[in-house]
C-alpha positions, 0 to 999 in steps of 0.5 A: 908327513906334514908340519906347519913349518914345512921342515918335514916336507923338505926332508921327505922331498930331499929323501925322495929326490935321493931315492929317485936319483938312480944312484946308490944311496944311504940315508941317515936320520940322527936325532939330538946330538950329544955334542949339543952339550959340549959344542952346540946348542946347550954348550954355553949354558953348560959351561956357565953352570946352569941350563935353563930350558922349557923342556920340563922332564922330557928326554931324548936319546942323544946320539954321539956325533962320533957314531953318526960319523962312523955310520956315514963312513961305513956307508961310504966305504963298505958294501951292504949299506946301499938302499938302507935308512938308518935312524940313529940314536943313543942307547936310551933316552936321557933327561936334561937333568940326567945329562947335566948330572952326568956332565957334573959328575965327570967334570967335578963341576956343579951344573944344573938343569932348570926347567922354565916356562916357554914364556920365561925362556922367550923373555930371557932370550929377548933380554939377551938381544934375540929378536922375539921371532928368533927367541920363539923359534928356539923355544919351538926347537925345544918343544919335542923334548918337552912333549916326549917326542924324542925319547925313541931309541932306534937300532941304526947304529947297531945295524950299520956298525954291528955294535951298540951306540955310545952311551951319554956317559961315554960321550961325557967322559971322553969329552971331559978327558979331551978338555971339552968342559972346563973343570 
């Protein structure tokens, strides 16, 4: 695996080092976190009521960090996980428009997703004070969504825990109930 920025090379190298260490190992590979909407990358925009991204109609199989944590705990405390690789995702791909509509529904707030061009996104970030190189890097992070590369659904949560992963709706309801978004 190769990518222009070396990120995939670094992941492959790290995983190889773990596998070759002589120790027991378990590798988890989570995709996009559902928590990006409540405490991460998208949170401020969601709280402001408008998520503007250059992601088009792309979707991702957002995985709840609670599921990631449960898989890691199982791997550390139960037998049967050594030497396994768990690709972690939610149970289905969700578009940004669907995700924001779900959050709107559970919070009773009007929140919308506005797809914009990469150029407009970079320009907005630069106007907000980010250096152009950083703004372009953020736009690059969104590219896999726009290109449909993060829509895959994996069975890692099911294999590790014996149950399906939480849905995006379950994540949103739990987060709203805990006060994760102002109503």
